TORFI-107501 format. One record per residue (C-alpha): x, y, z; residue number from 1. Coordinates in Angstrom, 2 decimals, padded with zeros to 5 digits, always signed. Layout:
N
- u,v,w,i
- X,Y,Z,NUM
...
***
This chain:
411
- u,v,w,i
- +000.00,+000.00,+000.00,1
- +001.20,+003.55,-000.58,2
- +002.84,+005.23,+002.36,3
- +001.36,+008.52,+003.54,4
- +004.64,+010.30,+004.23,5
- +007.19,+011.72,+001.86,6
- +009.94,+009.38,+000.75,7
- +011.94,+012.36,-000.47,8
- +012.47,+016.02,+000.16,9
- +013.31,+018.47,-002.60,10
- +015.93,+021.15,-002.22,11
- +016.22,+024.02,-004.70,12
- +019.97,+024.26,-005.33,13
- +019.65,+026.89,-008.05,14
- +016.58,+028.82,-009.17,15
- +015.54,+031.35,-011.76,16
- +016.90,+034.78,-010.84,17
- +013.67,+036.41,-011.96,18
- +011.43,+034.15,-009.83,19
- +007.93,+035.60,-009.63,20
- +006.69,+036.75,-006.19,21
- +003.43,+034.95,-005.41,22
- +001.33,+034.52,-002.27,23
- -000.74,+031.38,-001.68,24
- -003.17,+032.40,+001.08,25
- -004.29,+029.50,+003.32,26
- -007.60,+028.29,+001.92,27
- -010.66,+028.92,+004.08,28
- -012.58,+025.88,+005.31,29
- -016.36,+026.04,+005.42,30
- -018.91,+023.60,+006.78,31
- -016.58,+021.20,+008.59,32
- -013.99,+021.12,+011.34,33
- -011.02,+020.37,+009.12,34
- -009.55,+018.94,+005.92,35
- -007.30,+015.87,+005.85,36
- -004.87,+017.62,+003.49,37
- -003.59,+021.20,+003.54,38
- -004.30,+022.02,-000.11,39
- -002.85,+025.53,-000.08,40
- +000.36,+024.31,+001.58,41
- +000.84,+021.74,-001.21,42
- +000.26,+024.40,-003.89,43
- +002.75,+026.69,-002.12,44
- +005.32,+023.88,-001.95,45
- +004.83,+022.89,-005.60,46
- +005.27,+026.40,-006.95,47
- +008.14,+027.23,-004.59,48
- +010.21,+024.17,-005.45,49
- +009.73,+024.73,-009.16,50
- +012.26,+027.56,-008.96,51
- +010.04,+029.80,-011.08,52
- +008.23,+031.35,-008.10,53
- +009.17,+032.93,-004.81,54
- +006.34,+032.21,-002.39,55
- +005.54,+034.39,+000.63,56
- +005.65,+033.00,+004.17,57
- +002.12,+033.13,+005.59,58
- +003.33,+035.00,+008.69,59
- +004.32,+037.87,+006.37,60
- +000.93,+038.11,+004.68,61
- -001.05,+041.32,+005.28,62
- -004.31,+039.41,+005.39,63
- -006.05,+036.07,+004.83,64
- -008.74,+036.83,+002.24,65
- -010.81,+033.95,+000.89,66
- -013.13,+035.93,-001.40,67
- -012.39,+038.40,-004.18,68
- -014.26,+041.13,-002.30,69
- -011.93,+040.78,+000.68,70
- -008.73,+041.27,-001.31,71
- -006.98,+044.60,-000.68,72
- -004.62,+044.78,-003.64,73
- -002.73,+047.80,-002.31,74
- -001.64,+045.80,+000.76,75
- -000.14,+043.10,-001.45,76
- +001.41,+045.63,-003.79,77
- +003.11,+047.28,-000.81,78
- +005.05,+044.10,-000.02,79
- +006.07,+043.45,-003.62,80
- +003.75,+040.59,-004.53,81
- +002.98,+040.08,-008.22,82
- +000.34,+037.37,-007.90,83
- -002.14,+036.20,-005.29,84
- -004.00,+032.91,-004.88,85
- -007.00,+032.55,-002.57,86
- -009.38,+029.64,-002.08,87
- -012.18,+027.97,-000.17,88
- -012.91,+024.35,+000.65,89
- -016.41,+023.12,+001.52,90
- -017.25,+019.60,+002.68,91
- -020.40,+018.04,+001.32,92
- -021.26,+014.50,+002.44,93
- -017.66,+013.28,+002.35,94
- -016.82,+015.14,-000.84,95
- -014.82,+018.35,-000.92,96
- -015.61,+021.31,-003.15,97
- -012.38,+023.19,-003.76,98
- -012.36,+026.55,-005.47,99
- -009.50,+028.95,-006.06,100
- -008.80,+032.25,-007.77,101
- -005.55,+033.63,-009.18,102
- -005.12,+037.42,-009.25,103
- -002.68,+039.81,-010.88,104
- -001.88,+042.08,-007.92,105
- -000.74,+045.13,-009.87,106
- -003.57,+045.03,-012.38,107
- -006.05,+044.25,-009.62,108
- -007.85,+041.65,-011.68,109
- -008.58,+037.92,-011.75,110
- -006.53,+035.78,-014.12,111
- -008.13,+032.43,-013.39,112
- -010.82,+030.81,-011.27,113
- -011.74,+027.14,-010.92,114
- -014.06,+024.97,-008.83,115
- -013.25,+021.26,-008.38,116
- -014.80,+018.34,-006.52,117
- -012.58,+015.81,-004.79,118
- -012.76,+012.87,-002.42,119
- -010.57,+012.92,+000.69,120
- -008.23,+010.39,-000.94,121
- -007.73,+012.59,-004.02,122
- -007.20,+015.95,-002.31,123
- -003.43,+015.83,-002.82,124
- -003.92,+015.22,-006.53,125
- -006.43,+018.08,-006.66,126
- -003.83,+020.36,-005.05,127
- -001.23,+019.32,-007.63,128
- -003.75,+019.99,-010.42,129
- -004.26,+023.51,-009.06,130
- -000.48,+023.99,-009.08,131
- -000.34,+022.79,-012.69,132
- -003.06,+025.25,-013.75,133
- -001.36,+028.21,-012.05,134
- +002.07,+027.24,-013.38,135
- +000.82,+027.00,-016.97,136
- -001.12,+030.25,-016.74,137
- +001.89,+032.23,-015.49,138
- +004.75,+030.56,-017.38,139
- +003.09,+029.25,-020.54,140
- +004.50,+025.78,-019.79,141
- +002.51,+022.76,-018.68,142
- +003.03,+021.85,-015.04,143
- +004.30,+018.45,-013.92,144
- +003.24,+018.56,-010.27,145
- +000.45,+015.99,-010.69,146
- +002.82,+013.57,-012.44,147
- +004.62,+010.52,-011.09,148
- +008.16,+009.21,-011.09,149
- +009.61,+005.70,-010.86,150
- +013.01,+004.84,-009.42,151
- +015.10,+002.02,-007.97,152
- +016.18,+002.04,-004.32,153
- +018.73,-000.20,-002.63,154
- +019.32,-000.70,+001.08,155
- +021.62,-003.02,+002.95,156
- +021.12,-004.77,+006.27,157
- +024.03,-006.93,+007.29,158
- +025.13,-008.91,+004.26,159
- +021.79,-008.74,+002.48,160
- +020.69,-006.02,+000.09,161
- +017.08,-005.22,-000.75,162
- +016.26,-003.67,-004.10,163
- +012.91,-001.99,-004.75,164
- +011.17,-000.54,-007.75,165
- +009.04,+002.32,-006.44,166
- +006.75,+004.98,-007.85,167
- +005.63,+008.16,-006.15,168
- +004.01,+011.49,-006.82,169
- +006.44,+014.05,-008.16,170
- +006.79,+015.52,-004.66,171
- +007.68,+012.15,-003.12,172
- +004.36,+011.41,-001.42,173
- +002.30,+008.26,-001.94,174
- +005.39,+006.15,-002.54,175
- +004.45,+002.62,-003.53,176
- +006.69,-000.42,-003.94,177
- +006.01,-002.12,-007.27,178
- +008.59,-004.89,-006.91,179
- +011.08,-005.94,-004.25,180
- +013.93,-008.44,-004.45,181
- +017.22,-009.36,-002.81,182
- +018.54,-009.60,-006.37,183
- +019.01,-006.48,-008.57,184
- +016.15,-004.64,-010.24,185
- +016.83,-002.14,-013.01,186
- +015.68,-000.19,-016.08,187
- +012.12,+000.87,-015.22,188
- +010.21,+002.13,-018.26,189
- +006.68,+003.57,-018.28,190
- +004.15,+002.56,-020.89,191
- +002.87,+005.51,-022.98,192
- -000.47,+005.52,-021.12,193
- +001.24,+005.43,-017.70,194
- -000.63,+002.28,-016.67,195
- +002.23,-000.23,-016.85,196
- +005.94,-000.41,-016.13,197
- +008.48,-002.68,-017.79,198
- +011.64,-003.50,-015.84,199
- +014.49,-005.97,-015.51,200
- +014.67,-008.35,-012.56,201
- +017.35,-010.84,-011.52,202
- +015.06,-012.46,-008.93,203
- +015.63,-015.90,-010.47,204
- +019.41,-015.34,-010.55,205
- +019.26,-014.47,-014.26,206
- +017.99,-011.38,-016.10,207
- +014.36,-011.32,-017.20,208
- +012.09,-008.53,-018.38,209
- +008.68,-008.10,-016.75,210
- +005.69,-005.90,-017.56,211
- +003.55,-004.99,-014.56,212
- +000.10,-003.39,-014.51,213
- +000.07,-000.77,-011.76,214
- -003.64,-000.81,-010.93,215
- -003.80,-004.57,-010.32,216
- -000.21,-005.58,-009.61,217
- -000.49,-008.26,-012.30,218
- +002.77,-008.86,-014.12,219
- +003.99,-010.94,-017.02,220
- +007.50,-012.21,-017.75,221
- +007.93,-011.30,-021.39,222
- +011.62,-011.99,-022.05,223
- +013.75,-014.67,-020.40,224
- +016.19,-015.73,-023.08,225
- +019.68,-017.10,-022.40,226
- +022.13,-014.30,-021.62,227
- +021.22,-010.61,-021.45,228
- +017.60,-009.50,-021.27,229
- +017.77,-005.76,-020.73,230
- +016.94,-002.10,-021.38,231
- +013.21,-002.28,-022.26,232
- +011.75,+000.73,-024.08,233
- +008.10,+001.16,-025.10,234
- +007.05,+002.12,-028.61,235
- +004.90,+005.29,-028.62,236
- +001.78,+003.28,-029.46,237
- +002.42,+000.82,-026.61,238
- +002.31,-002.28,-028.81,239
- +006.04,-003.11,-028.78,240
- +009.11,-003.08,-026.61,241
- +012.59,-002.45,-027.92,242
- +015.10,-004.39,-025.84,243
- +018.61,-005.77,-025.69,244
- +019.13,-009.53,-026.03,245
- +022.31,-011.59,-026.35,246
- +020.64,-014.92,-027.06,247
- +022.42,-015.15,-030.43,248
- +025.85,-014.09,-029.14,249
- +026.71,-010.42,-028.79,250
- +024.08,-008.00,-027.41,251
- +021.78,-006.67,-030.14,252
- +018.63,-004.56,-030.37,253
- +015.32,-006.36,-030.93,254
- +011.68,-005.35,-030.92,255
- +009.10,-007.55,-029.22,256
- +005.47,-007.43,-030.31,257
- +003.55,-007.57,-027.02,258
- +000.46,-009.08,-028.61,259
- +002.05,-011.88,-030.64,260
- +005.32,-012.13,-028.64,261
- +007.18,-012.21,-031.97,262
- +010.76,-010.89,-032.05,263
- +012.38,-008.78,-034.76,264
- +016.15,-008.36,-034.74,265
- +017.20,-004.83,-035.69,266
- +021.00,-004.87,-035.26,267
- +023.58,-007.54,-036.05,268
- +026.96,-006.47,-034.78,269
- +029.91,-008.04,-033.00,270
- +029.85,-004.95,-030.75,271
- +027.58,-004.26,-027.79,272
- +024.33,-002.64,-028.96,273
- +022.08,-001.62,-026.06,274
- +019.83,+001.05,-024.47,275
- +017.31,+001.55,-027.29,276
- +014.89,+004.48,-027.06,277
- +012.09,+005.35,-029.49,278
- +011.55,+008.76,-031.01,279
- +008.16,+010.23,-030.03,280
- +006.76,+009.67,-033.54,281
- +007.90,+006.03,-033.54,282
- +009.90,+006.36,-036.74,283
- +013.39,+006.03,-035.23,284
- +015.30,+004.30,-032.47,285
- +018.44,+005.72,-030.87,286
- +020.75,+003.24,-029.15,287
- +024.19,+002.95,-027.55,288
- +026.92,+000.97,-029.30,289
- +030.67,+000.55,-028.99,290
- +031.00,-000.57,-032.62,291
- +033.28,+002.44,-033.20,292
- +035.56,+001.49,-030.30,293
- +033.89,+003.43,-027.48,294
- +030.22,+003.85,-026.49,295
- +028.45,+006.38,-028.71,296
- +024.86,+007.02,-029.76,297
- +023.57,+005.68,-033.07,298
- +020.23,+006.15,-034.79,299
- +018.25,+003.88,-037.11,300
- +014.74,+003.53,-038.43,301
- +012.36,+001.58,-036.20,302
- +012.71,-001.29,-038.70,303
- +016.49,-001.33,-038.25,304
- +017.40,+000.38,-041.54,305
- +019.82,+003.24,-042.14,306
- +022.00,+002.80,-039.04,307
- +024.36,+005.73,-038.53,308
- +026.38,+007.33,-035.78,309
- +024.75,+010.29,-034.03,310
- +027.34,+011.59,-031.52,311
- +030.95,+012.56,-032.20,312
- +031.97,+014.93,-029.39,313
- +033.29,+013.33,-026.19,314
- +034.78,+009.93,-025.61,315
- +031.54,+008.49,-024.21,316
- +027.86,+009.10,-025.03,317
- +025.12,+006.76,-023.82,318
- +021.65,+006.39,-022.23,319
- +019.66,+008.53,-024.65,320
- +016.28,+010.00,-023.70,321
- +014.12,+011.85,-026.24,322
- +012.33,+015.06,-025.31,323
- +008.54,+014.78,-025.74,324
- +008.65,+016.93,-028.89,325
- +011.50,+014.91,-030.39,326
- +013.67,+017.99,-030.89,327
- +016.29,+017.10,-028.27,328
- +018.04,+014.11,-026.79,329
- +019.41,+013.96,-023.25,330
- +022.39,+011.67,-022.74,331
- +025.24,+010.74,-020.45,332
- +028.29,+012.52,-021.85,333
- +031.75,+011.40,-020.76,334
- +035.12,+013.05,-020.99,335
- +037.89,+011.42,-019.01,336
- +036.54,+010.36,-015.62,337
- +033.60,+012.79,-015.59,338
- +030.13,+011.66,-016.66,339
- +027.59,+014.44,-016.98,340
- +024.18,+015.04,-018.51,341
- +024.19,+016.73,-021.90,342
- +021.48,+017.70,-024.38,343
- +021.77,+017.37,-028.15,344
- +019.74,+019.53,-030.50,345
- +018.53,+017.07,-033.14,346
- +018.41,+019.76,-035.86,347
- +021.94,+021.09,-035.43,348
- +023.53,+018.09,-033.65,349
- +025.12,+020.55,-031.20,350
- +025.72,+019.18,-027.69,351
- +025.34,+021.25,-024.51,352
- +026.61,+019.84,-021.19,353
- +024.21,+021.01,-018.45,354
- +025.38,+019.28,-015.24,355
- +028.68,+019.43,-013.40,356
- +028.73,+016.17,-011.46,357
- +031.30,+013.41,-011.69,358
- +028.87,+010.48,-011.98,359
- +025.59,+011.73,-013.47,360
- +023.48,+009.12,-015.27,361
- +020.02,+007.90,-016.36,362
- +018.47,+011.12,-017.76,363
- +014.68,+011.22,-018.15,364
- +012.67,+014.10,-019.62,365
- +009.67,+015.56,-017.79,366
- +006.38,+015.30,-019.71,367
- +006.45,+019.04,-020.44,368
- +010.01,+018.84,-021.77,369
- +011.28,+021.62,-019.50,370
- +013.20,+019.49,-016.96,371
- +015.44,+016.43,-016.94,372
- +015.48,+014.04,-014.01,373
- +018.74,+012.14,-013.49,374
- +020.75,+010.14,-010.96,375
- +023.92,+011.31,-009.22,376
- +026.27,+009.83,-006.70,377
- +028.18,+011.16,-003.71,378
- +030.42,+008.57,-002.09,379
- +028.41,+005.35,-001.92,380
- +025.07,+007.16,-001.82,381
- +022.94,+007.65,-004.90,382
- +020.39,+010.45,-005.18,383
- +018.24,+012.11,-007.83,384
- +018.40,+015.60,-009.26,385
- +016.36,+017.60,-011.75,386
- +017.64,+020.37,-013.98,387
- +016.14,+022.69,-016.57,388
- +017.35,+022.37,-020.15,389
- +019.31,+025.61,-019.90,390
- +020.88,+024.51,-016.60,391
- +019.60,+027.60,-014.76,392
- +017.25,+025.75,-012.40,393
- +018.34,+022.76,-010.35,394
- +016.71,+020.62,-007.69,395
- +018.16,+017.89,-005.49,396
- +015.78,+015.13,-004.42,397
- +016.84,+013.70,-001.06,398
- +015.34,+010.30,-000.27,399
- +015.01,+008.36,+002.96,400
- +016.85,+005.53,+001.20,401
- +020.63,+005.89,+000.95,402
- +020.85,+004.67,-002.64,403
- +018.42,+005.82,-005.33,404
- +019.00,+005.46,-009.07,405
- +017.48,+004.99,-012.53,406
- +014.69,+007.57,-012.40,407
- +011.92,+007.58,-014.99,408
- +009.34,+010.34,-015.28,409
- +005.85,+009.10,-016.17,410
- +004.39,+010.33,-019.49,411
***
């Protein structure tokens, strides 16, 4: 069952210099003694940790209005606030009616107003949806606060390690263990509809690929060939998986039809071909290969035709992740002993290194394309970070677990 506490905390390590001042006034409660979730606090936390907004501490607020008529814009202008959010929550037979309004303080007018109905169990999601609406209205970019992330955690007790595949809300709450094993788990990959996750498990002492339905917990073992079974990647239509198999010798890229279970071999090389990822339109697959001597990214059609090298700068390029619009690829870029996250513009093929760690890996684009989630390491501890494409906004995600890796942002 999902846990009710946060499995991670998020620290803003670098934010936008021009962060917008905004006040999220505590929502008024009507018709009941209390609400199981502090909706306005969640909205405040979401917008604050995005790095785009500077939220005002409630002790510094000049008032606690909950209706438009009660707002004194001059009071908020006097303390330098650009935007104001107010709201009310009313309980009605176990359901909660949540309404909020967003105001432009200096223009003295409403920018947005919504009314939503939520059960007690869904109040956190409702709060994240409010954050998404405000974020998109003020930045022009879709919010990702109501999204989910998947990741692998490892913990050790005595001589035994426990590996878990977990998913949580983007803010770390509602963490749920999808799979747990004393043997390694790796390579979580979301289905395009967000309802299933494919992953690799060594629970039977050998690699196998599983697909698990999140709502029911049902799972199917879909690849258990001799040798390597790894790096599953969903086709955009959800009907196929690209994967790495070594059943015929060296590791090659295959596609597996999930309906017929038929395999199609796309690469035939004496080198190691691995880590396939589909372009958003399904026409191409980018993969990692050392066929040129060192790991680099290559691209081919989704039928395996027209294979050509994609990256040329740096001694190491691997673990590609397409942006949702297909215009960019995030990758692990290595020079010497440093491995950092870089972004390639697919039109110009220019590469921009955006992180400064020594062991950054596993990049995954946010659904709105504005952020990249990735894994880092400090000593023996693994943690997750998120960074904007221009590198100007950074977050560090600090988990209860001392080793977290292989993040994947849900579609």
